[in-house]
All heavy atoms as a GROMACS GRO file, in nm:
protein
  565
    1HIS      N    1  11.706   2.666   6.017
    1HIS     CA    2  11.793   2.703   5.907
    1HIS      C    3  11.726   2.667   5.776
    1HIS      O    4  11.655   2.568   5.767
    1HIS     CB    5  11.925   2.630   5.923
    1HIS     CG    6  12.038   2.700   5.855
    1HIS    ND1    7  12.054   2.698   5.721
    1HIS    CD2    8  12.140   2.773   5.904
    1HIS    CE1    9  12.162   2.766   5.689
    1HIS    NE2   10  12.216   2.813   5.799
    2HIS      N   11  11.749   2.743   5.674
    2HIS     CA   12  11.683   2.718   5.546
    2HIS      C   13  11.760   2.621   5.456
    2HIS      O   14  11.709   2.581   5.352
    2HIS     CB   15  11.658   2.849   5.472
    2HIS     CG   16  11.781   2.910   5.412
    2HIS    ND1   17  11.873   2.981   5.485
    2HIS    CD2   18  11.827   2.908   5.285
    2HIS    CE1   19  11.970   3.021   5.406
    2HIS    NE2   20  11.945   2.978   5.284
    3LEU      N   21  11.881   2.582   5.496
    3LEU     CA   22  11.958   2.486   5.416
    3LEU      C   23  11.939   2.345   5.472
    3LEU      O   24  11.957   2.323   5.591
    3LEU     CB   25  12.106   2.522   5.416
    3LEU     CG   26  12.142   2.654   5.350
    3LEU    CD1   27  12.290   2.682   5.365
    3LEU    CD2   28  12.103   2.652   5.204
    4LEU      N   29  11.906   2.254   5.383
    4LEU     CA   30  11.887   2.115   5.424
    4LEU      C   31  12.012   2.034   5.394
    4LEU      O   32  12.074   2.050   5.289
    4LEU     CB   33  11.768   2.053   5.352
    4LEU     CG   34  11.633   2.119   5.377
    4LEU    CD1   35  11.524   2.047   5.298
    4LEU    CD2   36  11.600   2.121   5.525
    5ASP      N   37  12.047   1.946   5.486
    5ASP     CA   38  12.158   1.855   5.467
    5ASP      C   39  12.105   1.737   5.386
    5ASP      O   40  12.018   1.664   5.432
    5ASP     CB   41  12.210   1.808   5.603
    5ASP     CG   42  12.333   1.721   5.593
    5ASP    OD1   43  12.354   1.655   5.488
    5ASP    OD2   44  12.409   1.717   5.691
    6PRO      N   45  12.154   1.718   5.263
    6PRO     CA   46  12.100   1.610   5.181
    6PRO      C   47  12.128   1.471   5.238
    6PRO      O   48  12.062   1.375   5.201
    6PRO     CB   49  12.171   1.629   5.046
    6PRO     CG   50  12.292   1.708   5.076
    6PRO     CD   51  12.259   1.793   5.196
    7ARG      N   52  12.224   1.461   5.331
    7ARG     CA   53  12.253   1.332   5.392
    7ARG      C   54  12.144   1.289   5.490
    7ARG      O   55  12.123   1.171   5.512
    7ARG     CB   56  12.388   1.336   5.465
    7ARG     CG   57  12.506   1.368   5.371
    7ARG     CD   58  12.631   1.401   5.448
    7ARG     NE   59  12.613   1.527   5.520
    7ARG     CZ   60  12.709   1.593   5.582
    7ARG    NH1   61  12.832   1.545   5.584
    7ARG    NH2   62  12.684   1.707   5.643
    8THR      N   63  12.076   1.389   5.549
    8THR     CA   64  11.974   1.357   5.650
    8THR      C   65  11.834   1.404   5.612
    8THR      O   66  11.736   1.356   5.667
    8THR     CB   67  12.010   1.425   5.784
    8THR    OG1   68  12.007   1.567   5.765
    8THR    CG2   69  12.147   1.380   5.833
    9GLY      N   70  11.828   1.504   5.522
    9GLY     CA   71  11.699   1.564   5.488
    9GLY      C   72  11.652   1.665   5.591
    9GLY      O   73  11.544   1.721   5.580
   10LEU      N   74  11.736   1.690   5.693
   10LEU     CA   75  11.703   1.784   5.800
   10LEU      C   76  11.779   1.915   5.781
   10LEU      O   77  11.879   1.919   5.708
   10LEU     CB   78  11.739   1.723   5.935
   10LEU     CG   79  11.666   1.593   5.970
   10LEU    CD1   80  11.727   1.532   6.096
   10LEU    CD2   81  11.518   1.619   5.986
   11PRO      N   82  11.736   2.021   5.848
   11PRO     CA   83  11.813   2.145   5.840
   11PRO      C   84  11.957   2.123   5.884
   11PRO      O   85  11.984   2.044   5.976
   11PRO     CB   86  11.740   2.238   5.937
   11PRO     CG   87  11.599   2.186   5.940
   11PRO     CD   88  11.615   2.036   5.928
   12ALA      N   89  12.049   2.191   5.818
   12ALA     CA   90  12.191   2.180   5.852
   12ALA      C   91  12.213   2.228   5.995
   12ALA      O   92  12.154   2.327   6.040
   12ALA     CB   93  12.274   2.264   5.755
   13VAL      N   94  12.299   2.158   6.067
   13VAL     CA   95  12.336   2.198   6.202
   13VAL      C   96  12.416   2.327   6.192
   13VAL      O   97  12.506   2.340   6.108
   13VAL     CB   98  12.420   2.088   6.271
   13VAL    CG1   99  12.469   2.132   6.406
   13VAL    CG2  100  12.338   1.960   6.281
   14GLU      N  101  12.387   2.425   6.278
   14GLU     CA  102  12.454   2.554   6.268
   14GLU      C  103  12.590   2.552   6.337
   14GLU      O  104  12.601   2.574   6.456
   14GLU     CB  105  12.369   2.668   6.324
   14GLU     CG  106  12.433   2.802   6.296
   14GLU     CD  107  12.353   2.921   6.347
   14GLU    OE1  108  12.261   2.902   6.428
   14GLU    OE2  109  12.385   3.032   6.306
   15VAL      N  110  12.693   2.524   6.258
   15VAL     CA  111  12.831   2.534   6.304
   15VAL      C  112  12.884   2.672   6.263
   15VAL      O  113  12.959   2.734   6.337
   15VAL     CB  114  12.917   2.422   6.243
   15VAL    CG1  115  13.065   2.441   6.274
   15VAL    CG2  116  12.868   2.286   6.294
   16TRP      N  117  12.843   2.717   6.145
   16TRP     CA  118  12.885   2.847   6.092
   16TRP      C  119  12.764   2.937   6.076
   16TRP      O  120  12.664   2.899   6.018
   16TRP     CB  121  12.955   2.829   5.957
   16TRP     CG  122  13.071   2.738   5.966
   16TRP    CD1  123  13.082   2.613   5.913
   16TRP    CD2  124  13.193   2.761   6.037
   16TRP    NE1  125  13.202   2.557   5.947
   16TRP    CE2  126  13.272   2.646   6.022
   16TRP    CE3  127  13.243   2.867   6.112
   16TRP    CZ2  128  13.399   2.635   6.078
   16TRP    CZ3  129  13.369   2.857   6.167
   16TRP    CH2  130  13.445   2.742   6.150
   17HIS      N  131  12.774   3.057   6.131
   17HIS     CA  132  12.667   3.157   6.118
   17HIS      C  133  12.668   3.215   5.977
   17HIS      O  134  12.563   3.232   5.916
   17HIS     CB  135  12.687   3.266   6.222
   17HIS     CG  136  12.584   3.373   6.219
   17HIS    ND1  137  12.453   3.350   6.254
   17HIS    CD2  138  12.592   3.503   6.183
   17HIS    CE1  139  12.386   3.463   6.240
   17HIS    NE2  140  12.467   3.556   6.198
   18THR      N  141  12.788   3.246   5.927
   18THR     CA  142  12.803   3.295   5.790
   18THR      C  143  12.928   3.235   5.727
   18THR      O  144  13.025   3.206   5.797
   18THR     CB  145  12.814   3.449   5.782
   18THR    OG1  146  12.930   3.490   5.855
   18THR    CG2  147  12.692   3.517   5.837
   19VAL      N  148  12.923   3.219   5.597
   19VAL     CA  149  13.039   3.179   5.519
   19VAL      C  150  13.042   3.267   5.395
   19VAL      O  151  12.941   3.284   5.328
   19VAL     CB  152  13.034   3.030   5.477
   19VAL    CG1  153  13.155   2.993   5.393
   19VAL    CG2  154  13.024   2.938   5.599
   20THR      N  155  13.158   3.324   5.367
   20THR     CA  156  13.179   3.404   5.247
   20THR      C  157  13.294   3.340   5.171
   20THR      O  158  13.396   3.305   5.230
   20THR     CB  159  13.216   3.549   5.284
   20THR    OG1  160  13.116   3.601   5.371
   20THR    CG2  161  13.228   3.636   5.161
   21ALA      N  162  13.278   3.323   5.039
   21ALA     CA  163  13.382   3.257   4.960
   21ALA      C  164  13.406   3.333   4.830
   21ALA      O  165  13.320   3.407   4.783
   21ALA     CB  166  13.341   3.114   4.928
   22VAL      N  167  13.524   3.312   4.775
   22VAL     CA  168  13.562   3.369   4.647
   22VAL      C  169  13.554   3.257   4.544
   22VAL      O  170  13.600   3.145   4.570
   22VAL     CB  171  13.706   3.424   4.653
   22VAL    CG1  172  13.751   3.476   4.518
   22VAL    CG2  173  13.717   3.532   4.759
   23GLY      N  174  13.497   3.287   4.428
   23GLY     CA  175  13.488   3.188   4.322
   23GLY      C  176  13.508   3.252   4.186
   23GLY      O  177  13.500   3.375   4.173
   24GLU      N  178  13.533   3.171   4.087
   24GLU     CA  179  13.549   3.223   3.951
   24GLU      C  180  13.418   3.283   3.900
   24GLU      O  181  13.420   3.370   3.813
   24GLU     CB  182  13.597   3.114   3.857
   24GLU     CG  183  13.743   3.077   3.882
   24GLU     CD  184  13.800   2.990   3.773
   24GLU    OE1  185  13.751   2.996   3.659
   24GLU    OE2  186  13.894   2.916   3.804
   25THR      N  187  13.307   3.236   3.952
   25THR     CA  188  13.175   3.290   3.919
   25THR      C  189  13.096   3.304   4.049
   25THR      O  190  13.133   3.245   4.152
   25THR     CB  191  13.097   3.196   3.825
   25THR    OG1  192  13.069   3.074   3.895
   25THR    CG2  193  13.174   3.166   3.697
   26CYS      N  194  12.990   3.380   4.042
   26CYS     CA  195  12.902   3.392   4.160
   26CYS      C  196  12.843   3.256   4.196
   26CYS      O  197  12.829   3.224   4.314
   26CYS     CB  198  12.791   3.493   4.132
   26CYS     SG  199  12.850   3.663   4.118
   27ALA      N  200  12.810   3.177   4.095
   27ALA     CA  201  12.753   3.045   4.120
   27ALA      C  202  12.853   2.955   4.193
   27ALA      O  203  12.816   2.880   4.284
   27ALA     CB  204  12.708   2.980   3.990
   28ALA      N  205  12.981   2.963   4.154
   28ALA     CA  206  13.084   2.882   4.220
   28ALA      C  207  13.100   2.923   4.366
   28ALA      O  208  13.111   2.839   4.455
   28ALA     CB  209  13.217   2.893   4.146
   29ALA      N  210  13.101   3.053   4.392
   29ALA     CA  211  13.113   3.102   4.528
   29ALA      C  212  12.992   3.060   4.611
   29ALA      O  213  13.006   3.018   4.727
   29ALA     CB  214  13.129   3.254   4.530
   30ASN      N  215  12.873   3.071   4.554
   30ASN     CA  216  12.751   3.033   4.625
   30ASN      C  217  12.751   2.883   4.655
   30ASN      O  218  12.711   2.841   4.764
   30ASN     CB  219  12.627   3.071   4.544
   30ASN     CG  220  12.501   3.045   4.621
   30ASN    OD1  221  12.479   3.099   4.728
   30ASN    ND2  222  12.416   2.959   4.567
   31THR      N  223  12.796   2.804   4.562
   31THR     CA  224  12.803   2.659   4.584
   31THR      C  225  12.898   2.627   4.699
   31THR      O  226  12.867   2.544   4.786
   31THR     CB  227  12.849   2.588   4.455
   31THR    OG1  228  12.753   2.614   4.352
   31THR    CG2  229  12.863   2.438   4.476
   32ALA      N  230  13.013   2.695   4.702
   32ALA     CA  231  13.110   2.671   4.809
   32ALA      C  232  13.055   2.710   4.945
   32ALA      O  233  13.073   2.637   5.044
   32ALA     CB  234  13.239   2.748   4.780
   33THR      N  235  12.985   2.823   4.954
   33THR     CA  236  12.932   2.866   5.083
   33THR      C  237  12.820   2.773   5.130
   33THR      O  238  12.813   2.740   5.248
   33THR     CB  239  12.882   3.011   5.080
   33THR    OG1  240  12.780   3.026   4.981
   33THR    CG2  241  12.996   3.107   5.049
   34THR      N  242  12.736   2.731   5.039
   34THR     CA  243  12.628   2.639   5.076
   34THR      C  244  12.686   2.507   5.125
   34THR      O  245  12.644   2.453   5.228
   34THR     CB  246  12.533   2.616   4.958
   34THR    OG1  247  12.477   2.742   4.919
   34THR    CG2  248  12.422   2.519   4.993
   35ALA      N  249  12.785   2.454   5.052
   35ALA     CA  250  12.849   2.328   5.094
   35ALA      C  251  12.913   2.344   5.231
   35ALA      O  252  12.902   2.255   5.316
   35ALA     CB  253  12.952   2.285   4.991
   36ALA      N  254  12.978   2.457   5.254
   36ALA     CA  255  13.044   2.480   5.384
   36ALA      C  256  12.944   2.482   5.498
   36ALA      O  257  12.969   2.424   5.605
   36ALA     CB  258  13.124   2.609   5.380
   37ILE      N  259  12.831   2.547   5.478
   37ILE     CA  260  12.727   2.550   5.583
   37ILE      C  261  12.679   2.408   5.612
   37ILE      O  262  12.667   2.368   5.728
   37ILE     CB  263  12.609   2.641   5.542
   37ILE    CG1  264  12.652   2.788   5.536
   37ILE    CG2  265  12.490   2.620   5.634
   37ILE    CD1  266  12.678   2.854   5.670
   38VAL      N  267  12.654   2.331   5.508
   38VAL     CA  268  12.604   2.194   5.527
   38VAL      C  269  12.711   2.104   5.588
   38VAL      O  270  12.681   2.021   5.675
   38VAL     CB  271  12.553   2.136   5.392
   38VAL    CG1  272  12.521   1.988   5.404
   38VAL    CG2  273  12.429   2.214   5.345
   39LEU      N  274  12.837   2.122   5.549
   39LEU     CA  275  12.944   2.037   5.601
   39LEU      C  276  12.981   2.068   5.745
   39LEU      O  277  13.041   1.985   5.813
   39LEU     CB  278  13.069   2.050   5.512
   39LEU     CG  279  13.056   1.986   5.375
   39LEU    CD1  280  13.172   2.028   5.287
   39LEU    CD2  281  13.050   1.834   5.389
   40GLY      N  282  12.948   2.187   5.793
   40GLY     CA  283  12.972   2.221   5.933
   40GLY      C  284  13.118   2.214   5.971
   40GLY      O  285  13.203   2.281   5.913
   41ALA      N  286  13.152   2.131   6.068
   41ALA     CA  287  13.288   2.122   6.120
   41ALA      C  288  13.388   2.076   6.015
   41ALA      O  289  13.508   2.103   6.028
   41ALA     CB  290  13.291   2.027   6.240
   42ASP      N  291  13.345   2.009   5.911
   42ASP     CA  292  13.434   1.962   5.806
   42ASP      C  293  13.457   2.067   5.696
   42ASP      O  294  13.532   2.041   5.602
   42ASP     CB  295  13.378   1.834   5.742
   42ASP     CG  296  13.373   1.718   5.840
   42ASP    OD1  297  13.459   1.713   5.931
   42ASP    OD2  298  13.283   1.634   5.826
   43ALA      N  299  13.394   2.182   5.708
   43ALA     CA  300  13.398   2.282   5.602
   43ALA      C  301  13.538   2.336   5.572
   43ALA      O  302  13.575   2.348   5.456
   43ALA     CB  303  13.304   2.399   5.635
   44THR      N  304  13.615   2.370   5.674
   44THR     CA  305  13.746   2.430   5.647
   44THR      C  306  13.837   2.331   5.574
   44THR      O  307  13.908   2.370   5.481
   44THR     CB  308  13.813   2.482   5.774
   44THR    OG1  309  13.801   2.387   5.878
   44THR    CG2  310  13.754   2.612   5.818
   45ALA      N  311  13.835   2.206   5.611
   45ALA     CA  312  13.916   2.106   5.542
   45ALA      C  313  13.869   2.090   5.397
   45ALA      O  314  13.951   2.080   5.305
   45ALA     CB  315  13.912   1.973   5.615
   46TRP      N  316  13.739   2.088   5.376
   46TRP     CA  317  13.682   2.074   5.241
   46TRP      C  318  13.721   2.193   5.155
   46TRP      O  319  13.764   2.176   5.040
   46TRP     CB  320  13.529   2.060   5.252
   46TRP     CG  321  13.461   2.032   5.123
   46TRP    CD1  322  13.438   1.908   5.068
   46TRP    CD2  323  13.404   2.127   5.033
   46TRP    NE1  324  13.371   1.924   4.949
   46TRP    CE2  325  13.349   2.055   4.925
   46TRP    CE3  326  13.394   2.266   5.033
   46TRP    CZ2  327  13.285   2.118   4.819
   46TRP    CZ3  328  13.331   2.328   4.927
   46TRP    CH2  329  13.277   2.255   4.821
   47LEU      N  330  13.707   2.314   5.209
   47LEU     CA  331  13.743   2.435   5.133
   47LEU      C  332  13.893   2.438   5.103
   47LEU      O  333  13.934   2.470   4.991
   47LEU     CB  334  13.703   2.560   5.212
   47LEU     CG  335  13.553   2.584   5.226
   47LEU    CD1  336  13.527   2.683   5.339
   47LEU    CD2  337  13.492   2.631   5.096
   48THR      N  338  13.974   2.404   5.201
   48THR     CA  339  14.119   2.404   5.184
   48THR      C  340  14.161   2.302   5.077
   48THR      O  341  14.245   2.333   4.992
   48THR     CB  342  14.189   2.375   5.318
   48THR    OG1  343  14.154   2.478   5.411
   48THR    CG2  344  14.340   2.370   5.302
   49ALA      N  345  14.104   2.185   5.080
   49ALA     CA  346  14.138   2.080   4.983
   49ALA      C  347  14.106   2.124   4.840
   49ALA      O  348  14.173   2.081   4.746
   49ALA     CB  349  14.064   1.951   5.016
   50ARG      N  350  14.009   2.212   4.825
   50ARG     CA  351  13.969   2.261   4.693
   50ARG      C  352  14.029   2.397   4.660
   50ARG      O  353  13.994   2.457   4.560
   50ARG     CB  354  13.817   2.264   4.685
   50ARG     CG  355  13.763   2.123   4.672
   50ARG     CD  356  13.621   2.109   4.720
   50ARG     NE  357  13.581   1.969   4.710
   50ARG     CZ  358  13.615   1.875   4.800
   50ARG    NH1  359  13.689   1.905   4.904
   50ARG    NH2  360  13.576   1.750   4.783
   51ARG      N  361  14.118   2.443   4.749
   51ARG     CA  362  14.186   2.572   4.731
   51ARG      C  363  14.087   2.687   4.713
   51ARG      O  364  14.105   2.775   4.629
   51ARG     CB  365  14.283   2.566   4.614
   51ARG     CG  366  14.392   2.466   4.636
   51ARG     CD  367  14.491   2.467   4.524
   51ARG     NE  368  14.593   2.366   4.551
   51ARG     CZ  369  14.654   2.298   4.458
   51ARG    NH1  370  14.627   2.320   4.332
   51ARG    NH2  371  14.745   2.208   4.490
   52ILE      N  372  13.983   2.686   4.795
   52ILE     CA  373  13.882   2.792   4.793
   52ILE      C  374  13.912   2.891   4.905
   52ILE      O  375  13.930   2.852   5.020
   52ILE     CB  376  13.740   2.734   4.808
   52ILE    CG1  377  13.709   2.641   4.690
   52ILE    CG2  378  13.637   2.845   4.820
   52ILE    CD1  379  13.581   2.562   4.705
   53THR      N  380  13.920   3.016   4.868
   53THR     CA  381  13.942   3.123   4.965
   53THR      C  382  13.809   3.158   5.030
   53THR      O  383  13.712   3.186   4.959
   53THR     CB  384  14.004   3.246   4.895
   53THR    OG1  385  14.134   3.209   4.848
   53THR    CG2  386  14.015   3.364   4.988
   54ALA      N  387  13.806   3.154   5.163
   54ALA     CA  388  13.680   3.177   5.233
   54ALA      C  389  13.702   3.229   5.374
   54ALA      O  390  13.810   3.214   5.431
   54ALA     CB  391  13.598   3.048   5.239
   55ARG      N  392  13.597   3.288   5.428
   55ARG     CA  393  13.594   3.333   5.568
   55ARG      C  394  13.469   3.274   5.630
   55ARG      O  395  13.358   3.288   5.578
   55ARG     CB  396  13.587   3.485   5.575
   55ARG     CG  397  13.580   3.540   5.717
   55ARG     CD  398  13.580   3.692   5.710
   55ARG     NE  399  13.584   3.754   5.840
   55ARG     CZ  400  13.478   3.808   5.902
   55ARG    NH1  401  13.360   3.806   5.845
   55ARG    NH2  402  13.491   3.863   6.020
   56LEU      N  403  13.486   3.206   5.743
   56LEU     CA  404  13.376   3.141   5.813
   56LEU      C  405  13.362   3.204   5.952
   56LEU      O  406  13.463   3.226   6.020
   56LEU     CB  407  13.403   2.991   5.827
   56LEU     CG  408  13.428   2.916   5.696
   56LEU    CD1  409  13.576   2.915   5.662
   56LEU    CD2  410  13.376   2.776   5.704
   57VAL      N  411  13.240   3.232   5.992
   57VAL     CA  412  13.215   3.292   6.123
   57VAL      C  413  13.116   3.204   6.198
   57VAL      O  414  13.006   3.176   6.149
   57VAL     CB  415  13.159   3.436   6.110
   57VAL    CG1  416  13.136   3.497   6.247
   57VAL    CG2  417  13.252   3.524   6.026
   58ALA      N  418  13.157   3.161   6.317
   58ALA     CA  419  13.072   3.078   6.402
   58ALA      C  420  12.970   3.166   6.475
   58ALA      O  421  12.987   3.287   6.486
   58ALA     CB  422  13.159   3.004   6.503
   59PRO      N  423  12.865   3.106   6.529
   59PRO     CA  424  12.764   3.184   6.602
   59PRO      C  425  12.821   3.263   6.719
   59PRO      O  426  12.770   3.370   6.753
   59PRO     CB  427  12.665   3.077   6.651
   59PRO     CG  428  12.678   2.966   6.552
   59PRO     CD  429  12.824   2.966   6.514
   60ASP      N  430  12.932   3.214   6.779
   60ASP     CA  431  12.992   3.286   6.891
   60ASP      C  432  13.092   3.393   6.847
   60ASP      O  433  13.157   3.456   6.929
   60ASP     CB  434  13.059   3.188   6.988
   60ASP     CG  435  13.178   3.114   6.926
   60ASP    OD1  436  13.215   3.141   6.809
   60ASP    OD2  437  13.235   3.028   6.995
   61GLY      N  438  13.105   3.413   6.716
   61GLY     CA  439  13.194   3.515   6.663
   61GLY      C  440  13.333   3.466   6.627
   61GLY      O  441  13.412   3.538   6.566
   62ARG      N  442  13.364   3.343   6.663
   62ARG     CA  443  13.494   3.284   6.627
   62ARG      C  444  13.506   3.281   6.475
   62ARG      O  445  13.409   3.252   6.405
   62ARG     CB  446  13.502   3.143   6.685
   62ARG     CG  447  13.628   3.068   6.657
   62ARG     CD  448  13.625   2.931   6.726
   62ARG     NE  449  13.497   2.862   6.711
   62ARG     CZ  450  13.470   2.779   6.610
   62ARG    NH1  451  13.558   2.755   6.516
   62ARG    NH2  452  13.351   2.719   6.605
   63ARG      N  453  13.624   3.313   6.424
   63ARG     CA  454  13.644   3.320   6.280
   63ARG      C  455  13.747   3.219   6.234
   63ARG      O  456  13.843   3.191   6.304
   63ARG     CB  457  13.688   3.460   6.240
   63ARG     CG  458  13.585   3.565   6.268
   63ARG     CD  459  13.638   3.702   6.231
   63ARG     NE  460  13.550   3.805   6.286
   63ARG     CZ  461  13.572   3.872   6.396
   63ARG    NH1  462  13.682   3.851   6.466
   63ARG    NH2  463  13.487   3.963   6.438
   64SER      N  464  13.728   3.172   6.112
   64SER     CA  465  13.824   3.084   6.046
   64SER      C  466  13.836   3.133   5.903
   64SER      O  467  13.743   3.192   5.849
   64SER     CB  468  13.773   2.940   6.051
   64SER     OG  469  13.867   2.852   5.994
   65ARG      N  470  13.952   3.110   5.843
   65ARG     CA  471  13.968   3.151   5.704
   65ARG      C  472  14.046   3.045   5.629
   65ARG      O  473  14.120   2.967   5.689
   65ARG     CB  474  14.038   3.286   5.697
   65ARG     CG  475  14.175   3.290   5.754
   65ARG     CD  476  14.232   3.431   5.754
   65ARG     NE  477  14.369   3.428   5.800
   65ARG     CZ  478  14.474   3.412   5.722
   65ARG    NH1  479  14.460   3.401   5.593
   65ARG    NH2  480  14.595   3.407   5.774
   66THR      N  481  14.028   3.042   5.500
   66THR     CA  482  14.101   2.949   5.414
   66THR      C  483  14.159   3.025   5.296
   66THR      O  484  14.113   3.135   5.263
   66THR     CB  485  14.010   2.836   5.362
   66THR    OG1  486  13.907   2.892   5.281
   66THR    CG2  487  13.949   2.755   5.476
   67GLY      N  488  14.259   2.965   5.234
   67GLY     CA  489  14.317   3.027   5.116
   67GLY      C  490  14.379   3.162   5.146
   67GLY      O  491  14.440   3.182   5.250
   68ALA      N  492  14.359   3.255   5.055
   68ALA     CA  493  14.422   3.387   5.063
   68ALA      C  494  14.338   3.491   5.136
   68ALA      O  495  14.367   3.610   5.128
   68ALA     CB  496  14.454   3.436   4.922
   69TRP      N  497  14.234   3.447   5.208
   69TRP     CA  498  14.152   3.544   5.280
   69TRP      C  499  14.241   3.620   5.378
   69TRP      O  500  14.313   3.559   5.456
   69TRP     CB  501  14.038   3.477   5.355
   69TRP     CG  502  13.934   3.577   5.395
   69TRP    CD1  503  13.935   3.656   5.505
   69TRP    CD2  504  13.817   3.611   5.322
   69TRP    NE1  505  13.826   3.738   5.507
   69TRP    CE2  506  13.750   3.712   5.395
   69TRP    CE3  507  13.760   3.566   5.203
   69TRP    CZ2  508  13.631   3.769   5.352
   69TRP    CZ3  509  13.642   3.621   5.161
   69TRP    CH2  510  13.578   3.722   5.235
   70PRO      N  511  14.238   3.755   5.376
   70PRO     CA  512  14.329   3.830   5.463
   70PRO      C  513  14.294   3.813   5.611
   70PRO      O  514  14.178   3.793   5.646
   70PRO     CB  515  14.310   3.975   5.419
   70PRO     CG  516  14.180   3.978   5.347
   70PRO     CD  517  14.156   3.841   5.293
   71ARG      N  518  14.396   3.824   5.693
   71ARG     CA  519  14.375   3.824   5.839
   71ARG      C  520  14.297   3.951   5.873
   71ARG      O  521  14.306   4.050   5.803
   71ARG     CB  522  14.508   3.822   5.912
   71ARG     CG  523  14.589   3.699   5.887
   71ARG     CD  524  14.721   3.708   5.966
   71ARG     NE  525  14.818   3.615   5.918
   71ARG     CZ  526  14.827   3.489   5.953
   71ARG    NH1  527  14.739   3.438   6.034
   71ARG    NH2  528  14.921   3.411   5.904
   72GLU      N  529  14.226   3.947   5.984
   72GLU     CA  530  14.143   4.061   6.023
   72GLU      C  531  14.224   4.190   6.031
   72GLU      O  532  14.181   4.293   5.986
   72GLU     CB  533  14.074   4.033   6.157
   72GLU     CG  534  13.976   3.917   6.152
   72GLU     CD  535  13.861   3.938   6.056
   72GLU    OE1  536  13.808   4.049   6.048
   72GLU    OE2  537  13.823   3.840   5.989
   73GLU      N  538  14.344   4.183   6.091
   73GLU     CA  539  14.424   4.304   6.107
   73GLU      C  540  14.475   4.356   5.973
   73GLU      O  541  14.498   4.474   5.957
   73GLU     CB  542  14.541   4.283   6.204
   73GLU     CG  543  14.637   4.173   6.165
   73GLU     CD  544  14.598   4.035   6.216
   73GLU    OE1  545  14.484   4.017   6.266
   73GLU    OE2  546  14.680   3.943   6.204
   74GLU      N  547  14.489   4.268   5.871
   74GLU     CA  548  14.532   4.311   5.739
   74GLU      C  549  14.420   4.383   5.666
   74GLU      O  550  14.444   4.469   5.583
   74GLU     CB  551  14.577   4.192   5.656
   74GLU     CG  552  14.702   4.124   5.707
   74GLU     CD  553  14.732   3.995   5.634
   74GLU    OE1  554  14.656   3.957   5.544
   74GLU    OE2  555  14.831   3.930   5.669
   75ALA      N  556  14.296   4.347   5.695
   75ALA     CA  557  14.181   4.405   5.626
   75ALA      C  558  14.148   4.544   5.676
   75ALA      O  559  14.081   4.621   5.608
   75ALA     CB  560  14.060   4.312   5.642
   76ALA      N  561  14.192   4.580   5.795
   76ALA     CA  562  14.157   4.709   5.855
   76ALA      C  563  14.228   4.825   5.789
   76ALA      O  564  14.322   4.819   5.722
   76ALA     CB  565  14.189   4.707   6.003
   0.00000   0.00000   0.00000
């Protein structure tokens, strides 16, 4: 992985294959997605606590969402 966990200096453990977030700016959204990838299993709680709308997809295809991200069936 190309993202390093600053706590260890090692590549972030892959809990999430992709993270997409909504932010007031592109930089804010990018910061949220990078933090979520690095935080791994703690990402949804971190995003929720900050009221960040996001969609997270695990390597096995399992999905999680925070904030106002629409449910899959609503997006279709």
